[in-house]
N, C-alpha and C positions, 0 to 999 in steps of 0.2 A: 294763398300766398302767391303773388305773381312770379312768373319765371320767364327767362329769356326764351327766344325761339328755339325750337328743337335743334339739338346738335351744337349750339353755341355755348362757350364757356367764358364766364366773366373772370378776368384776371385781376386779382386784388393785391394791393400792398398794404401792410399794417405798420404804422409809425407811432411808437409809444415808448416812453423811457422806462416803463415797468415791464420787466421780462415776463412776469406772470400774465399780464394783460395780453402781450403779444402772443405768447404760447397758447393761452386759452382761446383767444379769438381765432388764431390760425387753425387750431384743432377743430373748432366749430365750423368754420367756413370750408375747410378742406373736406369735411365730412359730407358736404353737399355735392351732388353729382354735377351741378352746373356752375360751381364756383371753384377757383383754384388760387391759392395764395402763392404768388410768384416772388415775393420779397418781403422782408421785414427790416425795420430800422429802429434804432434806439434814440435818434435825435434828428432834428430837422436838417442838420448840415449834411446828412447822408442822402437826402431824398432826391435831389436833382440827378445825381449820377446814377442812382438806382432806377429812376424813371427812364433814363436813356438806355440802360442795359436791359430792362425787363418789360417795358411798355405796358404798364398796368392799365386796366379800364377804370378802376375805382381805387382811390386811396382812402383808408381810414386813418385820419390824421389827429393825433393828440394835440390839443391846443396849448398845453403848458409843458414845455420841455426846457432843460437847463441851458443849452447852448443856443440853438436856433428854434424859436417857438413855432407852433403850427401856423400862425398867421403869416410870418415871414416866409415859411416854407411853402405855404399855399401861393403866395405872390410869386415866389421864384419859379414854381412849377408852371403856373399859368402864363408866365412870361417867356417860357422856353420857346425859341423859334423853330420853325420847320417841322412841326409834329402836331398830331391830334392830341390835345391835352386830356389827361384823365379827369374824371369827375372826382370831386373831393368831398368826403363826409367828415365833418369835424367831430372829434370825440371830446366830451367835456363831462365834468362831474356835476355841474349845475347849469340850469337853462338860462340864467341871467348873466352868464359870464360875459364881461365886456369884450373879450377877444372874439366871442362868437359873432357878435354884431359886426365887427370889423371884418371877420373872415367871410361872412356872407356877402358883404359889400365888395370884398376883394375877388369874389368869384367862386367860393365854395358852394356846393349844391345843396347843402343842408347840414344838419347836425343830429347827433344821437347821444343820449346820455350813456355813460359807461355802465350804469346799473340797469340798462334796458334788458328785456328778456332775450333769450337766444333767438326766438322767433322774430322779434322786432329787429334785431341786428341783421339777421339773414335777409329779412324782407327789405330793410333799408338799402342794403347793397344791391339787391335785384332791382328795386324801384329806381334808384339813382342811375344804375347802369342802363336802364331803359329810357332815361331822359325824362321821367315823369316826376311828379311832386313827391317829395320825401315824406313818407308817413303822413301825419295829419297836417295838411296845409295851414290849418288855423293856428298851429303852434308857431310855425315860421312867421306867419302873418302877425301874430301877437308880438313876437320879438322885434320884427322890423318896425311895427307901430311904436313900440316902446323906444326904439332907437330914434325914430322920427320926432319924438317929443323933446329930445335933447336940444341944447341951444343951437340956433342958427342952422337948421337943416338946409342942405343945398338943393335948390329947385332948378333943375335943368329942363325947362319946358321944351326947348328945341329938340330934345332927344326923341320925342314922340310925334314930331310934326309929320312924319311919313305915314302915320297910321290913319286908317279911315275911321269914321265916327263909330261904326259897329265894332271895329277892332279895339278902339279905346274903351268902349263899353265892356267888352270881354276882359280886357286888361284890368279894368277897375274891379270887376267881380272876382277875378283871380286873386287880386291883392287883398280881398276880404276873407280869403280862405275857402272859397267855394270850389267844389269839384266840377268837372265838365257836365255831369248830369244835372247838378244844381243850377249851373249857369244856363243850360238849355231850358230848364223850366222857368227860370227868371226872365229870359229873353224871348220865350216862345219860339224856339228854333230846335232843330234836331241836335243830338249829341255829336253826330258826325260833323255838322256845320260848325259847332264850337271847336272841335278838334282842328278843323281847317283854319279857323281864325287864329287859334293858338299857334299853329305852325307858321302862319304868315307873320305874326307878331315876333316870334323867335327869329325868323329870317330877316325881317326888315330892321330889327334892332340889334342883330348879331348877338343874340343871347343864347346861352346853353340850355336853359331849362326854366321851369315855372318859378323856381325860387328866385332866379334873376329877374323874372318879370315882376315879382313882388317888390324886390329892391328898387327897380327902376320906377315903378309906379309911385313909390313914396318919395324917391329922390326928385322926380319930375314935378311933384306937387299934385299929381293926378288924383291921389287920395291923401287924406290926412289921418293922423292918429286918432282923431275924434270922430271919424266917420262911423 
């Protein structure tokens, strides 16, 4: 299970309208030496103020809440000016939730099912905190592909104009769910070279992580749901 660099602690916020979920997740995450729960909230309307006060690195965000849902709360957090935005993991009870698609497009770094194992939940927080792909990239890729099949997907081809041909090739492979090692084998380059290309794609397109690369690849028309 991946862990942050030695000595670093990932600050986590948990947002869920069910008290038992908040308490259970908090107890689990606080039991890890490299994770610390700095805030909890029962609804999305509390999130922005808590982010200002506690500066979390990662937010576990329930998608369905009674007053302000996780989608609107995600948008509000990522629109906050003058700060480094936390990475957001969407919590949902089923992987075809319409809100999940919208949240990924709005800037969430991925999602995890509420019935995931303890190990998977802890791993999800660590992986997203490190800016890497969340759990199985193929799952996120499948969700985005499904969303892309919906009526009139938006194709913003100008978005990727700054990329080189090789960077576009790497982006296309990421969008199909391949890991860096798999991409290296596919393109006959080293894994370090792939990592360099991924970093350049993120910088050129002002994206936070690989999940957003997948979203942009589908929105730009670089890959299609039938690929």
